[in-house]
C-alpha positions as CSV (number, residue, x, y, z in Angstrom):
1,X,2.3,52.3,-41.7
2,X,-0.6,53.3,-43.2
3,X,-4.3,53.2,-41.9
4,X,-5.3,49.5,-44.2
5,X,-2.1,47.8,-43.0
6,X,-2.8,48.7,-38.8
7,X,-6.5,47.7,-38.9
8,X,-5.0,44.6,-39.9
9,X,-2.3,43.5,-38.4
10,X,-5.1,45.2,-34.8
11,X,-7.2,42.6,-35.9
12,X,-4.6,39.7,-36.5
13,X,-3.3,40.8,-32.9
14,X,-6.9,40.4,-31.4
15,X,-7.7,37.0,-32.6
16,X,-4.5,35.8,-31.6
17,X,-5.5,37.5,-28.1
18,X,-8.4,35.2,-28.1
19,X,-6.3,32.1,-29.0
20,X,-4.4,32.5,-26.1
21,X,-0.9,32.7,-29.2
22,X,0.9,36.2,-26.9
23,X,4.2,35.8,-28.5
24,X,2.4,35.6,-32.3
25,X,1.3,38.7,-30.9
26,X,5.2,40.0,-30.0
27,X,6.5,38.7,-33.0
28,X,4.0,41.1,-34.7
29,X,5.2,43.7,-32.7
30,X,8.8,43.7,-32.8
31,X,8.5,43.9,-36.2
32,X,7.8,47.9,-36.0
33,X,10.9,49.7,-35.0
34,X,10.0,51.1,-31.0
35,X,9.8,54.7,-32.2
36,X,7.2,54.0,-34.2
37,X,4.7,52.3,-31.9
38,X,2.1,54.6,-30.8
39,X,0.2,54.4,-27.3
40,X,-2.4,51.6,-27.9
41,X,0.5,49.2,-30.3
42,X,2.7,49.7,-26.6
43,X,-0.5,49.0,-24.2
44,X,-1.3,45.9,-26.4
45,X,2.7,44.9,-26.9
46,X,2.8,44.6,-22.3
47,X,-0.6,42.8,-22.4
48,X,1.2,39.4,-25.0
49,X,4.2,39.9,-22.1
50,X,1.8,40.0,-19.1
51,X,0.1,37.1,-20.6
52,X,3.0,35.1,-21.2
53,X,4.4,36.0,-17.5
54,X,6.3,37.9,-18.8
55,X,5.8,40.2,-15.6
56,X,8.7,43.3,-15.2
57,X,8.9,43.4,-18.3
58,X,5.9,44.5,-19.6
59,X,5.9,46.6,-16.6
60,X,9.3,48.9,-18.1
61,X,7.0,49.1,-21.0
62,X,4.5,50.4,-19.4
63,X,6.6,53.0,-17.0
64,X,7.4,54.3,-21.3
65,X,3.8,56.0,-21.5
66,X,2.6,56.4,-18.3
67,X,2.6,60.1,-18.2
68,X,-0.1,59.1,-21.5
69,X,-1.8,56.3,-19.2
70,X,-2.4,57.7,-15.7
71,X,-6.4,58.5,-16.5
72,X,-6.6,54.8,-19.0
73,X,-8.1,52.2,-16.8
74,X,-6.6,49.8,-18.5
75,X,-3.0,50.9,-18.2
76,X,-3.9,51.1,-14.9
77,X,-5.3,47.6,-14.9
78,X,-2.3,46.4,-17.2
79,X,0.0,47.6,-14.3
80,X,-1.5,46.3,-11.7
81,X,-1.8,43.1,-12.8
82,X,2.3,42.9,-13.5
83,X,2.6,44.4,-10.1
84,X,0.8,41.8,-8.2
85,X,2.3,38.5,-10.0
86,X,5.4,40.4,-9.1
87,X,4.5,39.9,-5.3
88,X,3.9,43.5,-4.7
89,X,0.4,43.5,-4.5
90,X,0.1,46.7,-2.3
91,X,1.1,48.8,-5.4
92,X,-1.1,47.0,-7.6
93,X,-3.8,47.0,-5.2
94,X,-3.9,51.3,-5.7
95,X,-3.4,51.0,-9.5
96,X,-6.6,48.4,-9.6
97,X,-8.2,50.5,-8.0
98,X,-7.6,53.9,-9.8
99,X,-8.7,51.6,-12.6
100,X,-11.8,50.8,-11.1
101,X,-12.6,54.4,-10.4
102,X,-11.8,55.2,-15.0
103,X,-14.3,53.3,-15.4
104,X,-12.7,49.9,-15.9
105,X,-15.4,48.0,-13.4
106,X,-14.9,44.5,-14.4
107,X,-15.8,41.1,-12.7
108,X,-11.5,40.4,-13.0
109,X,-11.0,43.8,-12.2
110,X,-12.9,43.9,-8.8
111,X,-11.3,39.7,-8.6
112,X,-8.0,41.7,-9.0
113,X,-8.4,43.9,-6.4
114,X,-9.2,41.0,-3.8
115,X,-6.6,39.2,-4.7
116,X,-4.5,42.2,-4.2
117,X,-5.6,43.1,-0.7
118,X,-6.0,39.3,0.1
119,X,-2.3,38.8,-0.4
120,X,-0.7,41.7,1.3
121,X,-3.0,40.9,4.4
122,X,-2.1,37.7,5.0
123,X,1.3,39.0,4.0
124,X,1.3,40.1,6.6
125,X,0.0,38.4,9.6
126,X,2.3,35.9,8.4
127,X,5.3,38.2,8.6
128,X,7.9,37.0,10.9
129,X,6.5,33.0,9.3
130,X,8.1,34.4,5.6
131,X,10.5,36.7,7.0
132,X,13.2,35.8,4.7
133,X,17.1,36.8,5.1
134,X,18.4,39.2,2.6
135,X,21.3,41.8,1.8
136,X,21.5,44.9,3.4
137,X,21.1,47.8,0.0
138,X,24.3,48.6,0.8
139,X,25.4,45.1,0.1
140,X,22.8,44.5,-3.2
141,X,24.4,47.2,-4.9
142,X,27.9,46.0,-4.7
143,X,26.8,43.0,-5.9
144,X,25.1,44.5,-9.1
145,X,27.9,46.0,-9.3
146,X,30.1,43.1,-9.6
147,X,27.6,40.8,-11.9
148,X,27.7,44.2,-14.7
149,X,31.2,45.2,-14.7
150,X,32.1,41.1,-14.9
151,X,29.2,39.5,-16.0
152,X,27.2,41.9,-18.1
153,X,24.8,44.5,-18.2
154,X,20.7,43.7,-17.2
155,X,17.0,45.1,-17.1
156,X,15.4,42.1,-16.8
157,X,15.0,40.0,-13.3
158,X,13.0,37.3,-13.0
159,X,11.9,38.1,-9.0
160,X,11.0,35.9,-6.9
161,X,7.1,35.9,-5.4
162,X,7.0,33.8,-2.4
163,X,10.8,33.8,-1.3
164,X,9.8,31.7,2.8
165,X,13.7,31.3,3.4
166,X,16.3,33.6,1.7
167,X,14.6,36.0,-1.7
168,X,16.0,34.6,-5.0
169,X,15.8,36.3,-7.8
170,X,17.4,35.9,-11.4
171,X,19.1,38.4,-13.7
172,X,18.9,37.8,-17.2
173,X,22.5,39.0,-19.4
174,X,21.0,39.5,-22.8
175,X,23.8,37.2,-24.9
176,X,26.1,40.0,-27.2
177,X,27.9,39.6,-30.4
178,X,31.7,39.4,-28.1
179,X,29.3,36.2,-26.2
180,X,27.1,34.8,-28.1
181,X,24.9,33.7,-24.6
182,X,22.1,34.7,-22.1
183,X,24.0,35.4,-18.3
184,X,21.6,33.6,-15.8
185,X,22.9,35.0,-12.3
186,X,20.9,34.3,-9.1
187,X,20.9,37.2,-6.8
188,X,20.4,36.5,-2.8
189,X,21.6,33.1,-2.5
190,X,24.0,34.9,-0.4
191,X,22.5,36.5,2.2
192,X,22.4,33.5,4.1
193,X,25.6,32.0,4.9
194,X,26.4,28.6,4.9
195,X,27.5,26.0,7.0
196,X,31.5,26.1,6.4
197,X,33.2,23.4,7.8
198,X,36.1,23.8,10.5
199,X,39.6,25.8,8.6
200,X,38.0,26.5,5.7
201,X,36.9,29.8,7.6
202,X,39.9,31.5,5.6
203,X,38.7,30.9,2.5
204,X,36.0,33.4,2.6
205,X,33.8,30.3,1.1
206,X,30.8,31.3,2.9
207,X,28.6,33.6,0.2
208,X,27.7,32.1,-2.5
209,X,25.7,32.8,-6.1
210,X,25.6,31.0,-9.0
211,X,25.0,31.7,-12.2
212,X,24.4,29.4,-15.4
213,X,24.8,30.4,-19.6
214,X,22.5,28.8,-21.9
215,X,22.3,29.2,-26.3
216,X,21.0,32.4,-27.8
217,X,18.1,30.1,-29.2
218,X,17.4,29.4,-25.4
219,X,13.0,29.6,-25.2
220,X,13.2,32.2,-22.1
221,X,9.6,33.6,-22.8
222,X,8.4,29.2,-22.3
223,X,9.1,28.6,-19.1
224,X,5.8,26.8,-18.5
225,X,7.3,23.8,-20.5
226,X,10.3,22.1,-18.6
227,X,11.9,22.0,-21.2
228,X,13.5,25.4,-20.8
229,X,12.6,26.2,-17.0
230,X,15.0,23.6,-15.0
231,X,17.8,25.7,-16.0
232,X,15.8,28.2,-13.9
233,X,14.5,25.3,-11.5
234,X,18.7,24.4,-10.9
235,X,19.0,27.7,-9.9
236,X,16.5,27.9,-7.4
237,X,17.4,24.5,-5.9
238,X,21.2,24.9,-5.6
239,X,21.0,28.2,-4.5
240,X,18.7,27.0,-0.9
241,X,20.3,23.4,-1.1
242,X,22.7,24.9,1.6
243,X,20.7,25.9,4.3
244,X,17.9,23.4,3.7
245,X,20.5,20.5,4.2
246,X,22.7,22.5,6.6
247,X,26.0,22.2,4.4
248,X,27.8,24.5,2.2
249,X,28.4,24.4,-2.2
250,X,31.3,25.1,-3.4
251,X,34.1,24.5,-6.4
252,X,34.2,20.6,-7.5
253,X,30.8,19.7,-5.4
254,X,28.5,17.3,-7.6
255,X,24.7,17.4,-6.3
256,X,22.8,14.4,-8.4
257,X,19.3,13.7,-10.0
258,X,19.2,10.4,-9.2
259,X,20.2,9.5,-12.4
260,X,16.9,10.9,-13.7
261,X,17.7,13.6,-16.8
262,X,16.1,17.4,-16.2
263,X,14.6,16.8,-18.6
264,X,13.0,15.0,-22.2
265,X,15.5,17.6,-23.8
266,X,18.0,16.2,-22.4
267,X,20.7,13.7,-20.5
268,X,22.3,15.9,-18.4
269,X,21.6,13.9,-14.9
270,X,23.8,15.8,-12.5
271,X,25.3,19.7,-11.7
272,X,28.8,20.3,-10.8
273,X,29.3,24.0,-10.3
274,X,33.4,24.8,-11.3
275,X,33.9,28.8,-11.5
276,X,32.8,30.9,-14.6
277,X,36.4,31.1,-16.4
278,X,34.8,32.5,-19.3
279,X,34.5,35.2,-17.5
280,X,38.4,35.6,-16.3
281,X,39.4,35.4,-12.2
282,X,38.0,38.9,-10.9
283,X,34.0,37.7,-11.3
284,X,34.9,35.4,-9.3
285,X,33.8,36.7,-6.4
286,X,32.8,39.7,-4.8
287,X,33.9,42.2,-2.5
288,X,31.0,43.5,0.4
289,X,31.5,47.1,1.7
290,X,32.2,45.4,5.4
291,X,35.2,43.3,3.9
292,X,33.3,39.9,2.8
293,X,33.3,38.0,-0.4
294,X,30.1,36.6,-2.5
295,X,31.9,33.3,-4.3
296,X,30.1,32.8,-7.7
297,X,29.9,29.6,-9.3
298,X,28.6,27.9,-12.4
299,X,26.3,25.3,-13.1
300,X,27.5,22.2,-15.3
301,X,25.4,20.0,-16.2
302,X,26.9,16.8,-16.9
303,X,26.0,13.0,-17.5
304,X,25.7,10.1,-16.1
305,X,29.4,8.3,-16.0
306,X,30.1,12.1,-15.9
307,X,29.7,12.0,-12.7
308,X,30.3,8.4,-12.4
309,X,33.9,9.0,-13.8
310,X,33.9,12.5,-11.4
311,X,33.2,10.8,-8.0
312,X,36.3,7.9,-9.5
313,X,38.6,10.3,-9.8
314,X,38.4,14.0,-9.1
315,X,36.8,17.1,-10.8
316,X,40.3,19.0,-12.5
317,X,40.4,15.2,-13.7
318,X,37.0,15.6,-15.5
319,X,37.5,18.9,-16.6
320,X,40.4,18.1,-18.5
321,X,38.9,16.0,-20.9
322,X,35.7,18.3,-20.9
323,X,35.7,20.8,-24.5
324,X,35.9,25.3,-24.0
325,X,33.1,25.6,-25.2
326,X,31.6,22.7,-23.0
327,X,32.3,24.8,-19.8
328,X,31.7,28.1,-21.2
329,X,27.6,28.0,-22.0
330,X,25.4,24.3,-21.7
331,X,25.1,22.7,-25.0
332,X,22.5,19.9,-25.2
333,X,23.1,17.4,-27.0
334,X,27.1,17.6,-26.2
335,X,29.2,14.6,-26.5
336,X,30.1,12.9,-23.3
337,X,33.6,14.2,-22.5
338,X,36.4,11.9,-24.0
339,X,36.1,8.9,-26.7
340,X,35.9,6.4,-23.2
341,X,35.8,7.8,-19.6
342,X,37.5,4.8,-17.4
């Protein structure tokens, strides 16, 4: 890139930054092959990711230039900023302090340091109140290996910031040529056993994780808008429902939204859980090191008339009416199953 072109690009980026048009910054820089990114461009990209709420991605980008950024106040501020919004306040405070030492001693930096210290202290004071059930390190390793083997490798995770009961992260698996849709999988729901009815213990149904498959054009970079966020919201709702209601979730279970659509871009108003059939039977269950099992269920959003049909008949009868691609990933404008649901 010639200097005039570079200066023009940097000018556009600064203008978009002033007007909070961070998506445009990401799109502009994405036009440049990664091998040609220099330190400044990399840091500007990370800033735009942070301002878009993509803190994990920003952290990964900043790690690529950690050696250059170690003595740069802005790099330390941005790295600490990412950590803070990922709920890692104690770590964040170290980088924010370093930013101040290196000359980035602004009111915003001081305010962020105070927020880090206050939140770290609050968490320390409420440790007993906020002590979520989590997988052991060995169990988590087994779970991650299962997800990568059966659903696909992942680099991005939506980390939960506050976890009063269980810690529910959401793994993001990118579309591939073979499977052209996003795969989102909870990681944390199964750390707490569900209240399985007596007589079902032999089926190892106490632990579960939930997944959703979304079209490749789903705007995961615009989750401030409910029309793009609702599948993630429902992953978290379903992950916590068994603990909150002292119940359990399994194949064929339906969860209504009181006949209200999930968002303005859909008529879906209920969820049904099915097995992730497109990934093969071996994906349905993960065995932990101690022999316990974690079941994987996929969210299938339903229309009012579909859940009514399921309740009159059963889950298998409804699924027989549905097209295979409707079972593979969420299609916002799909037709209701069958020509006539009776």
